[in-house]
N, C-alpha and C positions, 0 to 999 in steps of 0.2 A: 504493500500500500504506500509506504513512504520509503523511497530508496536512499535519500540522504537529506540532511539539513545543512544549509549554509547561511551563516549570519554572524552577528556580533556576539562574542562571548561575554555575557553579563556577569555571571558568577561561576566560579570554578572550585570544586571540592574534590577530594580523592575518590569519592564514590559517585558523584553526579555533577552535571553542569546545567546551567540555564543559558539557552541560546535565543537571542532576539532575532527573529526572522520577519522582517517587515512589520514590526510592531506587535508580533505575537511571541510570547515567551514559552519556549518548550523546555521542560525538565527532562533531561536525558541521563540515564544511568550509564556509567562507564567503568572500565577496568583501570587498574593502576598504570598499566602500560600506555593506555590512551591518555590518561591524565598527564603522564610525563611528556607525551608528544605535543600536547596542546599549549598555545600561548596563554598569557595571563588575561589579556583584555582586548585582543585583536579579533579580526574576523577569522572564522574557522569553518571547517567542513567535517561533518561526521557521517559515516555510513550507518544506516539505521536498520535495526531489527525491531519490528513492531509486534508486540505480544499482547494477546487478549486472553484473559482467563475469566471463567464464569463460576460464581459461587453456587453450588448445587442447591443449598437451602433457600437462599434469598433470591437467586436468579440474577443478582447484580453482577455486572461485568467490570473487570479491572483492566485498564489499558495502560501499558508500560512501554516506554521507548528505551532501547539499548543502543548506545552509540559507540562507534569504533573509528579510530584514526585511519585504518587501512582495511581494504577488502579481505585480506588474508585473515585478519583477526576476527572479522565478522563471520567468515566462513567456518573458522574453527569453533566459534561460539555455537553456530547452527549444528555443526557436527556433534558437539558435546551434548547439546540438549536433545539430540535425536536418540541418545543412548538412554535406555530405560533406567530410571533411578537418578538421573542427572537433571537437577532443576536449573533454572536460569541463574539463580543465586550461586549454585555450586560451579556452574560453567564460568561465571564471572570471577569466582575465587581462583579457579585454575588459570584463567587468563591474567589475573593480577599477580600470580605467583610465577608464571612461566610465559615467555614470549612464544609466538607461533613457531619460530625456528627451534626453540628448546623443546616444544611439544613434539615436533616432527622428529627430532633426534631421539627423544625418549621412546617414541613409538617404534622407530626403525631399529633401535638397539634393544628394544624390549626391556627398557629400564623401568620396571614397575615401582621401584623404590622412589623414583622421582615424583610419581603421583601420590604415593603413600605419604610423602612428606607434607602434602597440602592439607590444611585443616578441613576436616569433614569427610575425608576420603580414606576408607579402610582398605585392607589388603585385597579383598574380593572386588571392590569397585575399581581399584587401581588396575588390577589384572583385566577387568572387563573393558576399561577404557583403552588399554593397549591393544587388546584383541579386536575390538570393534572399530577402532580408529585405523588400524592397519589396513583393513579392506576398504574403508571409506576414503582414506587419503589417496589411495591409488586411483580411485575413480573420479576424484575431484580435480578438475582442470586448474582451478585457481591455486591449489596447494600441492601440485604434483612435483614441485622442486624439492624433493626429499633430500635432507642433508645426511651425509655420512660423517663428515667432519666439518665443524663450523668454519674452519679456516681454509678449506680446500674446495674452491669452486669447480675445479676439474672433476673431482670425485662426485660432486653433486650433479653436475651435468651428465656425466657418464651413467650414473645410477638412474637418473630420470629417463635418459634415452633408452636404456635397456628395458626399463619397466614399460615405456611407451611402445617398445617393440613386442611386448607380450611376455617377457621373461618374468619368472617368479621374483618377487621382491627380496626375499631372504637369500635365495641363491645368488641373485645379482649382487647383493650387498657383500656377501662373502667373497665372491670372485673378484670384485673391484678392489676390496681390501687386500686380497692376496696379490693381485697385479701391482698395486701401489707399493706393497711391502717388497716385492722383488725388483721393481723398476725404479722406485723412488717417487716421492710426492710431487715432483715437478714434471712428471710425464705429461705430454700434450693430451688433451681430451680425446682427439681422434685416435691416437695410438692406444690410449687406455681402453676405448670402446672396442677396437679391433682385437686386442689381446684378450679382453674379457669374452668376446663372442666366440673365440676359439675354445674357451673352457666351459661354455654353457651348453 
């Protein structure tokens, strides 16, 4: 319904902001990562997730706006709330504790402990997040740049290319890591992909 809001930032808090859009003030819930990206009192743009919940007893509806400084963070928010047992509040807690890139790395490396460290997430839920996000990240175009190492773009590109070609994520990750270990981290991405293809 609402793709984004663009306007003057009237008030800024760690959990929410108020944006003046042509005289209308919108209260938008945000994560700590988005809070860090926003200016203090200048014009800003937030990508919006519009949520509506209905109270079963009273029938009253509750409309809430969640804002994100980038499309990737919003996509991860939507992926998280699509998991049974993950509320919008929990998803926002995850995105306040980890950047989208850190979430990608944790899922790829099956780092369940990274999610367990977040308040409100137990061992079972942490494992569920890793398992369910693994499949969903591969199918999502906006977040398919999966990181093997935060500092190595060539590894990221090679892994993404192999997944796009239809190879299994886990096998591709292991093969890319093996090639890098043998050939060195500065191997060109084209050579990295070619050598990985020979082993898949």
